[in-house]
N, C-alpha and C positions, 0 to 999 in steps of 0.2 A: 413450487420451487423454481421453475424456469423463469417466471416473471421476476423473482428476486435476483437471480444471478444475472439475467440480462439487464435488469434495471440498475445494476451497480454502475455501469458505464454512464448511463443517463444521470444518475446521482452524482457521480464525479464531475461530469461536465457542468452540471447546474450549480454545484457547490464550490467549484474551483475556477476553472476557465474552460471555455468551449473546446479548445484544441488539446486539452490535457491527455486525452486518450489517442490522439492522432498518430503518435509514433509506435503504438502497439502493433507488433506483427500479428498475424493470425495465431501463431503459437502463444504469444504473450497474452492476447485477448482470451484464448482458451484457458491459460493458466490463471488469469484473473477471475474468470467465471468459476473455475474449480476452487480457487481460494475462497470465494464468497460462499459456495456450497459447503465448504469445510467449516467456515465460520458458523453457519447455521447448524451444522452437525455438532460443533463444539457447544453451542448454546443449549442443545437438547441432550447432550451426552451426560452420563453419570460420572462420578469421580474416576472410576476405572477407565472409561472410554476417553476422557479428556486428554490424558497423556498421549494416547495414540493419535488423537486428532491433532494435538499440538505438533507432534512429529511430522504429520502430513502437512500441516500448515507451513512449517519451516521448509520442508522440501519443496512445496509448491511455490512459496515466495522466492526461493532460489532459482526457479525456472524463469523468472522475470529478470531482465537486465538490471543491474544495480540502480541505475538512474530512474527506473520505472517502478521500483519496489514501493515507493511512497504511495502509489496507486492502490496497492494491496492494503497497506496500512489504513488509508483513508476509506477504502471500501468496507472496512469492518463496520463503520457507522451506518452503512446502508442496510445492515442486518440488525445490529445492536445499537447502543447509544454512543454518542461521542465520548462519554466518560469510559465506557467499556472498551472503546477503541484503544485508548491509551493503556489500559490494564492488560488487554489481550496482546497488543503489539509488543509490549515489554517482555512478554513471555515468548513470543514468536521470534523476536530479534536477538535472543540470547546467543544464538550460534552464528552471528554475523549476517543474518538475513536482512537486517534493517539498514536504511540509508544512514550514512555517516558523514561523508563529505563528497563534494562535487568532483567527479572524475576529470572535468575540464580545468577547473581553476583551484581546486582544493579547499574552497570555502566550506565551512561547517553548515550543513543543512539543518534547518529548524526541525526539531523532533516533536513539536506540539501541534503541527498541522497548520500553523498560521502562515507559513511560507513553504509549501510543499515542493517548490522548484527552487533552483539556486538563486539567491537574492543578488548575486554578483553578475553572473553571466547570462541569466535569463533575459529574454527580450524586455527592455524597459528597466532592467536591473542596473545596479551601480557598475560602472566600468572603471572609475577612478579608484585607485588604491586596492585593486584586486590582488589577491594573494599570489 
């Protein structure tokens, strides 16, 4: 299990961009690892246990700053599949845990994982016509 939770950051850096986890505080990195452990628990839980694990996933996602919660969403695919990532995240984000808009410019963040960072104010993003 340790390899899987520690491997989530490597998975994120190799699938998105190398510095995507650079802004994580030690507490944020710990929350991300806990989230990945909970994803594994969700995958192995029975119907009764899944609701409890979902509550724990929601609480753990809220431990991350809003602009870093996409990391938790994308880390689901380090344990499950990319298709399962969308299904599970839609259940986790019901209580406002999910990324919705950029705190800096208000641009709507993509929810399909194609642009996990802000397409407007991220380095190399559009600056013309920002909201």
